[in-house]
N, C-alpha and C positions, 0 to 999 in steps of 0.2 A: 385493541391494545394503545394507551394514552402515551399523548407525547408531550413532553414537559422541557417547553424551549429554556435553555440553559445559558445560551449566549446569542449575542447576533452581532453584527458591523465587522462581522471579519473575513477578513481577504479572503477568499478562497480557502477553507480549509480543509485540510485532510493528515492521513497519517496520525490519529488518534490515541491517545495511550492511555488505559486506567492509572493512575500512580496510588501508591500505600496511603499516600494522605486523602485520598475524596475527587483532586484534584486532575484534571485533565493535559496534558504534555499533548499539543498536534503544532503541525505545521501548518504556514498562512503563505500558501505559494505565490499570490499576487505579491503580498508584499515582503518578499523573500525571507521570511521570520523563523523560529521557532517559538511558539509561546504556549507560556500558562493559562490556563482556567483554572479559577476556582470555582465550588460549590455553587459559591451566590453570584458566577457571569462576569467575577473582575476579570481581567485580561493584565496580564502583565508578559514580556518582553524575554524570554530565553539569552537569543541572541539573534544578530541581525545576518544573516548568512548569505543573501545576496542571491543572484543566480532565481532555483526555483525549487526550492525544497519541498519534497512529492510524498516521501515513506517515512517513518520512524519508529525506532523499535530500540527498548532499551536491553546492553549488554551484560555479560557475564560480568562486568567491572563498575556497572552501574549508572555509567553515561549513555547519551539516547546519538546513538547513529542514523543517519538522515542518506537516505538519496536524495542527493543537489541533482533534478536536471539539467542545469545550467541556463536554464533559462531557453528552451527547449519550444515557447510559443509567445509572442506577442498580445495583450490585452485585447476585447474591443470594447470601444465607448459607450457608456449605460450605468444604471446604477446595475442593475446587473452583475456578474460577473463569470464572463464567459471567453476563454481561450478564440487567439485570431490567429493570424497569419502569423508563417514565420516569419524567425530576425535576419536579417540581411544579412548575416553570418553566426554559423553555428559551428562551434568546437565541442561540444560535448560535457559530459556533465562528470558528476563525480558521489562517492560516499565518504563522509564525512565524519566526525567525532566530534560531538559537543559532550563539555565538564558541566553538569548540571549546576553546577557551584558557581565557578567562574561565566559561566555562559562562551569561554574559551572553544575554538574551531578548531582540528585542523582535519586537510585530507589525505584518508589514506590512500583510495584509490583512485584514479580517476585515467586507467585504459586497463588494460586486458592481450599481452600477446602483442601489443604494440599499437594497439588498435584503439581508442577512442570509446568510451561508454557514454551510448548515445541514449541520451534521456534516460537516467535511471528513476526507477518507477516507487520499488515496495519493497519490502525486507522483513526477515523470519529467523529468527535464532534457535537453533537445535540445542540440547541439551548438553551438547559439548561443547557449547560458548561459539562455534560456527554460525554463518550466516549463510539463507539464501536469498538473491534479492535480483530484481525483473530490469533491461530495460525495455522502456516500451515501442521505443526507435522516434526518428522525426525523417517530418518533409519538409520539401521547399516548395509543396504545392504542385510537385513532376515526380522531381525524386523523393521515393521514398528509402531513409536508412533504416535497416528491419533491427528487430530487438533480438533480445536473448535472455536466456535465466541462467542464474552462475551461481558459483559458492565460493566462500570469502573468510578468512581470517582476518579478528577483527586485528591485529596487532601489524597486519599491514603487511605477511609475509606470504601470503598465499592468495590468486584467487584464478578459480578457476572458469572456463564456460561451457560450462554442459549441452547448452540446447540452444542453436542461431538456427537461423533464416526463419523465425518464430513471425508473424506479422504484423502482432502490438500484444506483448507480454507488459502485462498490468498485475494485478494481486495475487500474490502469494503466499500459501499457507501450509503446514505439514498436517499429519492427523497425528492422531492420541496417539498409537503409539510409533511415529515418525519412520513409519517404512514408507511414505508415502507425499510425496510433496506437489503440491493442487497451485495450478497455473490459470490466471484467467486470461485467454487469448481481446481483448479487446473491442476489436473493432469488428473482429464475428461472433460475439455472444458465444461465445464457447468456453467451457473450464476442459481442462486438462489434467489427467492424473500421472505424473512418472513414480515408479517404484524405483527402491534406494534398495543397493545392496548394503547400505549402512554409513554413519554417518558424512556426507558432503560426496557421497557417492550413490550414483548411478545406474540403474540395471542396465542392458543393452536393450534392445527394442527394433524389431524388423519396421515397426509401423515407418509411415512417411514425418507423420510429426513428433515420432520420438517417445510417442506415450498412448496413454490412453482418453481417450475424448469420451468424458464424462456425462457431457450435456450440450447439444447447444442451442440456443432461443431461437423460437420465429423470428421474423420482423425484424423492426430496427432498434433492437436494445445491443448493448455496450456493456461489458464487463469491466466494470471498475475493483478497486483493491475489496481486501476478501478476509476472514476471522471465522476459523473453525468450531463446533460445538465439541463440548467434554462429551455429546454422545459420536460423533463422527460425522455429523452437516456441517457443508461448506455454505456460508452467510455472505452472498456477494453482491458488494453495492454493484444497482443497475440505472444507467445513466438511459436516458430518451422516457424508457419508465419509471419514474423515477421509484427507487426503493430499493428493500433486497431482498435477491434470488435467493430461495435459500432451497438446497442440495441434497438430495442420499446421495453414497457415492454410487447407491446403481444410477443414478441420471435422474429418478423422479423430483420433481419442485414445487415449489410455491410461492408465489410475491407477494408482498407487505409494503403495501406506499407509505412514501414518506413524502409531504405536500415538496418536492424539488423535485423536476426534471434530472439535476445530475447530481442525483447521491453518490457520495465517493469511496466510501466507508465506513467500518462498525467494527469497533472493540469492546471487550466484555471485561467486568470486574466487579466488583461486590464482594462483602462477605461471602454467598454462596453463587458469586461467578453468573447471575440473571438483569445484572447494571449491564444494561448494553448505549454509549455513546454513540450517534451516526451525523454525522456529517451532509449536510443539505449545502452542495459548496457554490453554486448560482446565486444561494440567497444572502450567503454568508453567516449559514446559522449552526448550530450543536444541537440536538435534542437528547435526550433519556429516556430510555423507557425500559420495562422490564419486560424481558425477553422471557416468554414460554420455558426455556427449556438455559441449565447453563452454560456458558461458554468452553471452552478451553482453556485454564491458565498455564499461560506462557511460561517458557522458559526461566527468562529474569524478569523483575520490576524493582521500579526504584520509589 
């Protein structure tokens, strides 16, 4: 697979969105910005969000909805971008709405049932216009605040915590028929599947994890953000074994290597949905490649 370097010098890029005009909108977590990268690699700042903007998606109104982790970690010194220790004080993160024209950001949610959102991470909209999002959780080095999987409406009127007590929820995505929501449990290297009864409503489960285990990777492999192919495979960015792990819903998988141990996300676009953009975060690079199969077209685009 040929990899083309689109941009470098990004400060821990994540949350890429393939836009209709060919540009990529992404977050730079360390810089605290929502950023646009054009096809020739030029970068411009859409909004300075502060904290730690982490995941992003286009909503039904054409705005970008951002999972902001609220500065859940500090950064290690050096040329390579790597998360470091926890800040001395952490109050939680938020879900933000960003107007693409003005760059104005508003906060939709920073809590659920009176509890703060512990490091919002990744987001996906369904065709009804609601969105699933994850909170990764946060640690001070001794005590870990667990994460959760949520569903919310983009007008700020409703948020529901569907699965809590999960170790480290990260990537989230929907199956092509929207009857399953997939979630990557980062630090366990585990991909989970949750059956849905309808938009924003999970089916009951007797499983201790509240859903089905698709696969748990061996060794030290952390699963980050994800995107789904049109045919139903789940493409999950993989840390420490840098690249994209591609899972069949049955659990079989293959690995596509990328030149960064901290590969964090993939998105699809183009007329045939085979254009793929991958964020290689520790080196601050965005790559483009032609994927062997088309990605799933998301519910909304800008």
